[in-house]
N, C-alpha and C positions, 0 to 999 in steps of 0.2 A: 504494499499499499504506499502511496506517496501522498503525504499531506503538505501543504504549502499555504502557509497563511498570507502570503503575499499574491497569491493566485486566486482566480475566481473559480478554479475547479480542483478537485482532489481525484485521485485515480486508485483504482485496484485492478489487478492482473485478473483476466478470466479464470486463470488457473487457481489464484487464492480465494476468488469468489466460489468457485466450485469446490474447492478444498474444505472451505468453511460452511459449505451447504446453505449458501446465501439465496435467498428469493428476491428477484429484481422488483423494485417498487414501480419502474416505468421504463419505456424503451425511448431512446434519444439518439438521433443519428448526429454525430458531430465528427468532423475530420479535422484533425490537428497537425501540424508541422512541428517536427521536432527540430533542435538544434543542427542535427546531422542531415536535415532536409527530407527526413523519412515522414510520410504521411501516416498517421495512425487514426483508425476508425474506432469510435467508441459506440457501443450498442446499448447497454443497460446501465440504469442508474440505480444504486443501492443506497438506502437510508440506513445508517449504522449508528450505533451507540458504542462508543469506545469507553471503557471503565477501567479505573486503576485497580490494581490488585493489593495496594498497600493503603489506600484511604477510600473515602467515598467520592472522589472526583469522577465525573463522566462527562463526555462531549457527544453531542449530536453531529453527525458528518453525513453528507451527501458525497458519493463517490461514483464516478463514471468507470465502466469496464474498459479495458484495453488488451488486445491479444498479447501484446508485448510491452513492458515498462521500459526496458532499456536493452541495448544489444552491444555487443562488443564485436570490434571488426572494422 
């Protein structure tokens, strides 16, 4: 998962969403260009609650799914 407080979007890989057995809240077609110039298509939006394991802090987050979060090469 990629959280960026300076960005208007947060992202989760499709693999992580599947592994966490998440259910999409909505479908949203968004195409983004990465720094390397690769276009990334986002399909699903997930509404998540991230919770601390050491105190009662929690945070509601919307995240778009992406097939690839980053690539090397």
